PyMOL CGO cylinders between C-alpha atoms (Angstrom):
from pymol import cmd
from pymol.cgo import CYLINDER

trace = [
    CYLINDER, 102.74, 111.59, 110.90, 103.17, 108.54, 108.79, 0.3, 1, 1, 1, 1, 1, 1,
    CYLINDER, 103.17, 108.54, 108.79, 102.13, 107.75, 105.38, 0.3, 1, 1, 1, 1, 1, 1,
    CYLINDER, 102.13, 107.75, 105.38, 99.37, 105.38, 106.69, 0.3, 1, 1, 1, 1, 1, 1,
    CYLINDER, 99.37, 105.38, 106.69, 97.98, 107.97, 108.98, 0.3, 1, 1, 1, 1, 1, 1,
    CYLINDER, 97.98, 107.97, 108.98, 98.08, 110.58, 106.13, 0.3, 1, 1, 1, 1, 1, 1,
    CYLINDER, 98.08, 110.58, 106.13, 96.37, 107.86, 103.60, 0.3, 1, 1, 1, 1, 1, 1,
    CYLINDER, 96.37, 107.86, 103.60, 93.63, 107.74, 106.48, 0.3, 1, 1, 1, 1, 1, 1,
    CYLINDER, 93.63, 107.74, 106.48, 93.19, 111.43, 106.70, 0.3, 1, 1, 1, 1, 1, 1,
    CYLINDER, 93.19, 111.43, 106.70, 92.66, 111.36, 102.51, 0.3, 1, 1, 1, 1, 1, 1,
    CYLINDER, 92.66, 111.36, 102.51, 90.31, 108.54, 102.90, 0.3, 1, 1, 1, 1, 1, 1,
    CYLINDER, 90.31, 108.54, 102.90, 88.15, 110.29, 105.55, 0.3, 1, 1, 1, 1, 1, 1,
    CYLINDER, 88.15, 110.29, 105.55, 88.53, 113.46, 103.29, 0.3, 1, 1, 1, 1, 1, 1,
    CYLINDER, 88.53, 113.46, 103.29, 86.97, 111.58, 100.54, 0.3, 1, 1, 1, 1, 1, 1,
    CYLINDER, 86.97, 111.58, 100.54, 84.09, 110.12, 102.78, 0.3, 1, 1, 1, 1, 1, 1,
    CYLINDER, 84.09, 110.12, 102.78, 83.22, 113.90, 103.90, 0.3, 1, 1, 1, 1, 1, 1,
    CYLINDER, 83.22, 113.90, 103.90, 83.30, 114.97, 100.43, 0.3, 1, 1, 1, 1, 1, 1,
    CYLINDER, 83.30, 114.97, 100.43, 80.76, 112.40, 99.16, 0.3, 1, 1, 1, 1, 1, 1,
    CYLINDER, 80.76, 112.40, 99.16, 78.58, 113.04, 102.27, 0.3, 1, 1, 1, 1, 1, 1,
    CYLINDER, 78.58, 113.04, 102.27, 78.50, 116.96, 101.54, 0.3, 1, 1, 1, 1, 1, 1,
    CYLINDER, 78.50, 116.96, 101.54, 80.73, 117.66, 104.65, 0.3, 1, 1, 1, 1, 1, 1,
    CYLINDER, 80.73, 117.66, 104.65, 83.73, 118.88, 102.48, 0.3, 1, 1, 1, 1, 1, 1,
    CYLINDER, 83.73, 118.88, 102.48, 84.17, 121.08, 99.17, 0.3, 1, 1, 1, 1, 1, 1,
    CYLINDER, 84.17, 121.08, 99.17, 86.23, 119.59, 96.32, 0.3, 1, 1, 1, 1, 1, 1,
    CYLINDER, 86.23, 119.59, 96.32, 88.50, 122.36, 96.90, 0.3, 1, 1, 1, 1, 1, 1,
    CYLINDER, 88.50, 122.36, 96.90, 88.79, 121.53, 100.56, 0.3, 1, 1, 1, 1, 1, 1,
    CYLINDER, 88.79, 121.53, 100.56, 89.63, 117.79, 99.55, 0.3, 1, 1, 1, 1, 1, 1,
    CYLINDER, 89.63, 117.79, 99.55, 92.16, 118.97, 96.90, 0.3, 1, 1, 1, 1, 1, 1,
    CYLINDER, 92.16, 118.97, 96.90, 93.90, 120.84, 99.54, 0.3, 1, 1, 1, 1, 1, 1,
    CYLINDER, 93.90, 120.84, 99.54, 94.02, 118.22, 102.03, 0.3, 1, 1, 1, 1, 1, 1,
    CYLINDER, 94.02, 118.22, 102.03, 95.41, 115.89, 99.51, 0.3, 1, 1, 1, 1, 1, 1,
    CYLINDER, 95.41, 115.89, 99.51, 97.99, 117.96, 98.19, 0.3, 1, 1, 1, 1, 1, 1,
    CYLINDER, 97.99, 117.96, 98.19, 99.36, 118.50, 101.86, 0.3, 1, 1, 1, 1, 1, 1,
    CYLINDER, 99.36, 118.50, 101.86, 99.86, 114.79, 102.52, 0.3, 1, 1, 1, 1, 1, 1,
    CYLINDER, 99.86, 114.79, 102.52, 103.67, 115.22, 101.87, 0.3, 1, 1, 1, 1, 1, 1,
    CYLINDER, 103.67, 115.22, 101.87, 104.93, 112.06, 103.63, 0.3, 1, 1, 1, 1, 1, 1,
    CYLINDER, 104.93, 112.06, 103.63, 102.34, 109.99, 101.84, 0.3, 1, 1, 1, 1, 1, 1,
    CYLINDER, 102.34, 109.99, 101.84, 102.95, 111.32, 98.37, 0.3, 1, 1, 1, 1, 1, 1,
    CYLINDER, 102.95, 111.32, 98.37, 106.90, 110.98, 98.87, 0.3, 1, 1, 1, 1, 1, 1,
    CYLINDER, 106.90, 110.98, 98.87, 106.43, 107.38, 100.22, 0.3, 1, 1, 1, 1, 1, 1,
    CYLINDER, 106.43, 107.38, 100.22, 104.21, 106.48, 97.26, 0.3, 1, 1, 1, 1, 1, 1,
    CYLINDER, 104.21, 106.48, 97.26, 106.58, 108.19, 94.70, 0.3, 1, 1, 1, 1, 1, 1,
    CYLINDER, 106.58, 108.19, 94.70, 106.11, 110.55, 91.70, 0.3, 1, 1, 1, 1, 1, 1,
    CYLINDER, 106.11, 110.55, 91.70, 104.02, 108.25, 89.53, 0.3, 1, 1, 1, 1, 1, 1,
    CYLINDER, 104.02, 108.25, 89.53, 101.21, 108.06, 92.39, 0.3, 1, 1, 1, 1, 1, 1,
    CYLINDER, 101.21, 108.06, 92.39, 101.66, 111.94, 92.72, 0.3, 1, 1, 1, 1, 1, 1,
    CYLINDER, 101.66, 111.94, 92.72, 101.21, 112.76, 89.34, 0.3, 1, 1, 1, 1, 1, 1,
    CYLINDER, 101.21, 112.76, 89.34, 98.03, 110.63, 88.98, 0.3, 1, 1, 1, 1, 1, 1,
    CYLINDER, 98.03, 110.63, 88.98, 96.67, 112.13, 92.26, 0.3, 1, 1, 1, 1, 1, 1,
    CYLINDER, 96.67, 112.13, 92.26, 97.37, 115.67, 91.01, 0.3, 1, 1, 1, 1, 1, 1,
    CYLINDER, 97.37, 115.67, 91.01, 95.56, 114.99, 87.52, 0.3, 1, 1, 1, 1, 1, 1,
    CYLINDER, 95.56, 114.99, 87.52, 92.51, 113.77, 89.51, 0.3, 1, 1, 1, 1, 1, 1,
    CYLINDER, 92.51, 113.77, 89.51, 92.49, 116.58, 91.74, 0.3, 1, 1, 1, 1, 1, 1,
    CYLINDER, 92.49, 116.58, 91.74, 92.76, 119.22, 88.97, 0.3, 1, 1, 1, 1, 1, 1,
    CYLINDER, 92.76, 119.22, 88.97, 89.79, 117.65, 87.13, 0.3, 1, 1, 1, 1, 1, 1,
    CYLINDER, 89.79, 117.65, 87.13, 87.83, 117.58, 90.44, 0.3, 1, 1, 1, 1, 1, 1,
    CYLINDER, 87.83, 117.58, 90.44, 88.25, 121.12, 91.18, 0.3, 1, 1, 1, 1, 1, 1,
    CYLINDER, 88.25, 121.12, 91.18, 87.41, 121.78, 87.49, 0.3, 1, 1, 1, 1, 1, 1,
    CYLINDER, 87.41, 121.78, 87.49, 84.13, 119.92, 87.56, 0.3, 1, 1, 1, 1, 1, 1,
    CYLINDER, 84.13, 119.92, 87.56, 83.15, 121.64, 90.72, 0.3, 1, 1, 1, 1, 1, 1,
    CYLINDER, 83.15, 121.64, 90.72, 82.89, 124.84, 88.86, 0.3, 1, 1, 1, 1, 1, 1,
    CYLINDER, 82.89, 124.84, 88.86, 79.82, 123.44, 86.98, 0.3, 1, 1, 1, 1, 1, 1,
    CYLINDER, 79.82, 123.44, 86.98, 76.33, 123.03, 88.61, 0.3, 1, 1, 1, 1, 1, 1,
    CYLINDER, 76.33, 123.03, 88.61, 75.76, 120.07, 86.17, 0.3, 1, 1, 1, 1, 1, 1,
    CYLINDER, 75.76, 120.07, 86.17, 78.00, 117.21, 85.22, 0.3, 1, 1, 1, 1, 1, 1,
    CYLINDER, 78.00, 117.21, 85.22, 80.53, 118.28, 82.84, 0.3, 1, 1, 1, 1, 1, 1,
    CYLINDER, 80.53, 118.28, 82.84, 80.50, 116.92, 79.30, 0.3, 1, 1, 1, 1, 1, 1,
    CYLINDER, 80.50, 116.92, 79.30, 84.16, 115.69, 79.70, 0.3, 1, 1, 1, 1, 1, 1,
    CYLINDER, 84.16, 115.69, 79.70, 83.94, 113.73, 83.03, 0.3, 1, 1, 1, 1, 1, 1,
    CYLINDER, 83.94, 113.73, 83.03, 81.69, 113.42, 85.66, 0.3, 1, 1, 1, 1, 1, 1,
    CYLINDER, 81.69, 113.42, 85.66, 82.23, 114.37, 89.50, 0.3, 1, 1, 1, 1, 1, 1,
    CYLINDER, 82.23, 114.37, 89.50, 81.05, 110.86, 90.47, 0.3, 1, 1, 1, 1, 1, 1,
    CYLINDER, 81.05, 110.86, 90.47, 83.41, 109.30, 88.27, 0.3, 1, 1, 1, 1, 1, 1,
    CYLINDER, 83.41, 109.30, 88.27, 86.21, 111.29, 89.47, 0.3, 1, 1, 1, 1, 1, 1,
    CYLINDER, 86.21, 111.29, 89.47, 85.39, 110.41, 92.91, 0.3, 1, 1, 1, 1, 1, 1,
    CYLINDER, 85.39, 110.41, 92.91, 85.21, 106.78, 92.25, 0.3, 1, 1, 1, 1, 1, 1,
    CYLINDER, 85.21, 106.78, 92.25, 88.58, 107.12, 90.46, 0.3, 1, 1, 1, 1, 1, 1,
    CYLINDER, 88.58, 107.12, 90.46, 90.02, 108.83, 93.47, 0.3, 1, 1, 1, 1, 1, 1,
    CYLINDER, 90.02, 108.83, 93.47, 88.88, 105.90, 95.73, 0.3, 1, 1, 1, 1, 1, 1,
    CYLINDER, 88.88, 105.90, 95.73, 90.65, 103.60, 93.24, 0.3, 1, 1, 1, 1, 1, 1,
    CYLINDER, 90.65, 103.60, 93.24, 93.86, 105.58, 93.68, 0.3, 1, 1, 1, 1, 1, 1,
    CYLINDER, 93.86, 105.58, 93.68, 93.34, 105.14, 97.29, 0.3, 1, 1, 1, 1, 1, 1,
    CYLINDER, 93.34, 105.14, 97.29, 92.93, 101.71, 97.20, 0.3, 1, 1, 1, 1, 1, 1,
    CYLINDER, 92.93, 101.71, 97.20, 95.80, 101.13, 95.22, 0.3, 1, 1, 1, 1, 1, 1,
    CYLINDER, 95.80, 101.13, 95.22, 97.92, 103.59, 97.31, 0.3, 1, 1, 1, 1, 1, 1,
    CYLINDER, 97.92, 103.59, 97.31, 96.94, 101.50, 100.43, 0.3, 1, 1, 1, 1, 1, 1,
    CYLINDER, 96.94, 101.50, 100.43, 97.93, 98.27, 98.71, 0.3, 1, 1, 1, 1, 1, 1,
    CYLINDER, 97.93, 98.27, 98.71, 101.20, 99.90, 98.01, 0.3, 1, 1, 1, 1, 1, 1,
    CYLINDER, 101.20, 99.90, 98.01, 101.78, 101.26, 101.65, 0.3, 1, 1, 1, 1, 1, 1,
    CYLINDER, 101.78, 101.26, 101.65, 101.00, 97.84, 102.75, 0.3, 1, 1, 1, 1, 1, 1,
    CYLINDER, 101.00, 97.84, 102.75, 103.21, 95.85, 100.48, 0.3, 1, 1, 1, 1, 1, 1,
    CYLINDER, 103.21, 95.85, 100.48, 106.08, 98.11, 101.47, 0.3, 1, 1, 1, 1, 1, 1,
    CYLINDER, 106.08, 98.11, 101.47, 105.57, 97.75, 105.48, 0.3, 1, 1, 1, 1, 1, 1,
]
cmd.load_cgo(trace, "trace")
């Protein structure tokens, strides 16, 4: 599967999470398995994504928004990451 196809898979996963069709842990597993995408983007993108996923998984443990970060804010940050990753993929093509 190409990096762009894996990007789309991850974008679809975030959409499913926002609509309630996927749990935070499921998105995290999905994202971590997109090796071609992560290899193509490089270590900086991987590190940022893994940090966001760790926070997302932690926030899912709380029934209310955490004091230190909100789940909605994390989802927004994941979308920013996806947008930047897409730009990176398109400029590399």
